[in-house]
C-alpha positions as CSV (number, residue, x, y, z in Angstrom):
1,M,-235.6,86.1,69.7
2,F,-234.7,88.3,66.7
3,G,-231.6,87.7,64.6
4,E,-229.8,85.1,62.4
5,Y,-230.4,81.4,62.8
6,K,-228.8,78.3,61.4
7,L,-230.9,76.0,59.3
8,R,-231.3,73.0,61.6
9,T,-234.2,71.3,63.4
10,Q,-235.2,73.7,66.1
11,F,-238.0,75.8,67.7
12,I,-237.8,79.5,67.5
13,K,-240.1,81.6,69.7
14,I,-241.0,85.2,68.8
15,G,-243.2,86.6,71.5
16,D,-246.0,84.0,71.8
17,V,-245.5,82.7,68.2
18,K,-243.6,79.5,67.7
19,I,-241.7,78.6,64.5
20,H,-240.6,75.1,63.8
21,I,-237.6,74.3,61.5
22,V,-237.4,70.6,60.5
23,D,-234.4,69.0,58.7
24,E,-236.0,67.0,55.7
25,G,-232.6,65.6,54.6
26,G,-230.6,66.4,51.5
27,D,-230.1,70.1,52.4
28,L,-233.9,70.6,52.5
29,F,-235.7,72.1,55.4
30,R,-239.3,72.7,56.2
31,Y,-240.4,76.0,57.8
32,R,-243.7,75.8,59.8
33,R,-245.7,78.4,61.7
34,G,-249.3,77.3,62.3
35,D,-250.8,76.7,58.9
36,V,-247.8,78.2,57.0
37,S,-245.4,75.6,55.6
38,V,-242.5,76.4,53.3
39,L,-239.8,74.0,51.9
40,L,-236.3,75.5,51.9
41,K,-233.0,74.5,50.3
42,R,-229.9,75.4,52.1
43,G,-228.0,78.2,50.1
44,E,-225.8,81.2,50.6
45,G,-228.4,83.5,52.0
46,K,-228.9,84.1,55.7
47,F,-232.0,82.7,57.5
48,E,-233.1,85.5,59.9
49,V,-236.1,86.8,61.8
50,V,-236.2,90.5,62.1
51,P,-238.8,93.0,63.4
52,A,-241.1,94.9,61.1
53,P,-243.3,97.9,61.6
54,A,-246.9,97.1,62.7
55,E,-248.5,98.0,59.4
56,G,-251.1,95.3,59.7
57,Y,-253.4,95.7,56.7
58,G,-251.3,98.3,55.1
59,V,-251.7,101.2,57.5
60,K,-249.2,104.1,57.4
61,I,-249.4,105.4,60.9
62,L,-249.2,104.1,64.5
63,L,-251.4,105.7,67.2
64,I,-250.3,105.1,70.8
65,D,-252.6,106.3,73.6
66,F,-250.8,107.0,76.9
67,E,-252.2,105.5,80.1
68,D,-250.6,108.6,81.8
69,R,-250.6,112.2,80.6
70,I,-247.3,113.9,80.4
71,L,-246.7,117.7,80.9
72,I,-243.7,119.5,79.4
73,P,-242.6,122.9,80.8
74,P,-241.9,125.8,78.5
75,K,-238.5,125.7,76.7
76,E,-237.8,122.3,78.1
77,E,-237.1,118.8,76.6
78,V,-238.2,115.4,78.0
79,G,-237.6,111.9,77.0
80,F,-239.6,108.7,77.8
81,Y,-240.4,105.2,76.5
82,L,-243.5,103.4,75.4
83,S,-244.3,99.8,74.6
84,A,-245.4,99.3,71.0
85,P,-246.9,96.7,68.6
86,V,-244.6,94.9,66.2
87,E,-244.6,92.3,63.5
88,A,-241.9,89.8,62.5
89,E,-240.5,89.2,59.0
90,V,-238.8,85.9,58.2
91,R,-236.2,86.1,55.5
92,L,-234.0,83.7,53.5
93,G,-231.4,85.9,51.8
94,E,-233.4,88.8,50.3
95,T,-236.6,86.8,50.1
96,V,-239.4,87.3,52.7
97,I,-240.9,83.9,53.3
98,D,-243.3,84.8,56.1
99,R,-244.6,87.9,58.0
100,F,-246.8,87.8,61.1
101,H,-248.1,89.8,64.1
102,V,-246.2,89.4,67.3
103,S,-248.5,91.8,69.2
104,R,-252.3,91.9,69.4
105,E,-253.9,93.5,66.4
106,K,-256.1,96.5,66.9
107,Y,-257.0,99.6,64.8
108,A,-258.5,103.0,65.3
109,L,-259.6,106.0,63.2
110,Y,-257.1,108.9,63.4
111,G,-258.9,112.2,62.5
112,T,-262.5,112.7,61.5
113,P,-264.7,110.2,59.7
114,E,-264.7,112.4,56.6
115,V,-260.9,112.8,56.2
116,G,-259.4,110.5,58.8
117,A,-257.0,107.5,58.3
118,I,-257.0,104.0,59.8
119,A,-254.1,103.6,62.2
120,R,-252.6,100.7,64.1
121,Y,-253.7,101.3,67.7
122,W,-252.0,100.6,71.0
123,T,-252.1,101.8,74.6
124,S,-249.0,102.1,76.8
125,K,-247.8,103.4,80.1
126,V,-245.2,106.2,79.9
127,Y,-241.9,104.8,81.2
128,P,-239.0,106.9,82.3
129,S,-236.6,104.1,81.4
130,E,-236.7,101.3,78.9
131,P,-239.5,98.8,79.7
132,D,-239.2,95.0,79.5
133,S,-241.5,94.8,76.4
134,T,-241.2,92.9,73.2
135,C,-241.0,96.2,71.3
136,V,-240.1,99.7,72.5
137,L,-240.6,103.2,71.2
138,R,-238.4,106.0,72.6
139,V,-239.8,109.5,72.3
140,S,-238.0,112.8,72.8
141,V,-240.3,115.9,73.2
142,I,-239.0,119.5,72.7
143,N,-241.4,122.3,73.9
144,G,-240.1,125.4,72.1
145,T,-243.1,127.5,73.1
146,A,-243.7,129.7,76.1
147,K,-246.6,127.5,77.4
148,W,-246.8,124.2,79.3
149,R,-247.7,121.5,76.8
150,E,-249.6,118.3,77.5
151,M,-249.4,114.9,75.6
152,D,-251.7,111.9,76.1
153,H,-250.9,110.2,72.8
154,V,-248.5,110.1,69.9
155,V,-249.0,109.4,66.2
156,V,-246.0,108.1,64.2
157,Y,-245.5,107.5,60.5
158,I,-244.3,103.8,60.2
159,R,-244.9,102.7,56.6
160,D,-241.6,101.2,55.3
161,S,-239.8,102.3,58.5
162,V,-236.5,100.6,59.4
163,M,-236.6,98.7,62.7
164,F,-233.8,98.0,65.2
165,Y,-233.3,95.0,67.4
166,S,-231.2,93.1,69.9
167,G,-231.5,89.4,70.6
168,E,-234.4,89.9,73.0
169,R,-236.2,93.1,71.9
170,A,-237.4,95.2,68.9
171,Y,-237.2,99.0,68.7
172,Y,-238.7,101.6,66.5
173,P,-236.4,104.4,65.5
174,L,-236.1,107.4,67.8
175,V,-239.2,109.6,67.5
176,M,-238.8,113.4,67.9
177,V,-241.8,115.6,68.8
178,E,-241.4,119.3,68.7
179,F,-243.9,121.9,69.8
180,K,-243.3,125.1,67.7
181,S,-247.0,126.0,68.1
182,D,-250.2,124.4,69.4
183,V,-249.7,121.6,66.9
184,P,-246.6,119.3,67.5
185,E,-244.4,118.2,64.6
186,V,-243.5,114.4,64.7
187,N,-240.4,113.0,63.1
188,N,-239.6,109.3,62.7
189,T,-235.8,110.0,62.6
190,G,-234.8,106.6,61.2
191,K,-232.0,106.6,63.8
192,P,-231.5,103.9,66.5
193,P,-232.8,104.9,70.0
194,K,-229.6,103.7,71.6
195,E,-226.2,102.2,70.6
196,G,-225.5,98.6,69.8
197,L,-228.7,97.7,67.9
198,K,-228.9,96.1,64.5
199,P,-231.0,97.6,61.7
200,S,-233.6,95.4,59.9
201,K,-232.7,97.1,56.6
202,E,-231.3,100.3,55.1
203,P,-233.1,103.3,56.6
204,L,-235.3,105.3,54.2
205,P,-236.2,109.0,54.7
206,L,-239.8,109.3,56.1
207,P,-242.0,112.4,56.0
208,N,-242.5,114.6,59.0
209,F,-246.1,115.5,59.8
210,L,-248.2,117.7,62.1
211,M,-250.0,115.7,64.7
212,R,-253.6,116.8,65.1
213,W,-255.4,116.3,68.3
C-alpha cells in the first residue's frame, strides 16, 4: 500500500482509493485518481505514496473518542492501541502531486464554543495489541498521581507531524500521556511506535500541551 513504486502502467490501492498509472510513451506517464490527472515525465526522483497526518482542512489536532473507558492505577503505566484516520501524499521526488483522505472525514469542536478549536474526529476501540487497521496510534499513559485516573478520549497535536509506515499500514508517532495532576500532558514524541518502520519525512519537534476534558 504505502511505499515506493516504479513508474509503469499499474493500479495502486490505498485503502478504498484507487490510483491508476498509465504509460503514455516517450518516458511520459499519466497519474489518475478520480478527477485528478497529472502528466509525469520519468526523472531521477522517486515516485512514492506515503501517509500524512489527518489535517483535513488545516486542523492542528486529532480527537479520538474511545469506545471503551480505560482506568489507570496510581503510579502505574499502561500502553494500548487505537485505530486512527489518515491521509495519503503522492510525491515525485520532493514535489507533492496529490494528497487525499484515506479514512472517512469528520470534525468536532474541542473545547468551548468561545475558545475551542476544530479537530479531526475519530472513534476507536481500545486495543491491547496492534489492530488490523489502515492506520494505528500507539498510546502510553503514565499515572504519576496517587489517584486512579480514567481516560475516554485522547487529543493529539498532528500539524506537520511525521508519519511512519510499513507496506500495509500507517502509524502515527508514539504518543505519551502523563498525569502529573488532574490534567494530563500529551506529547507527540515524533518517534516510531515500533522498530522497522519507515518515516514519511524528517521529524520536527512538536509542542506538548495540556489536554482539557
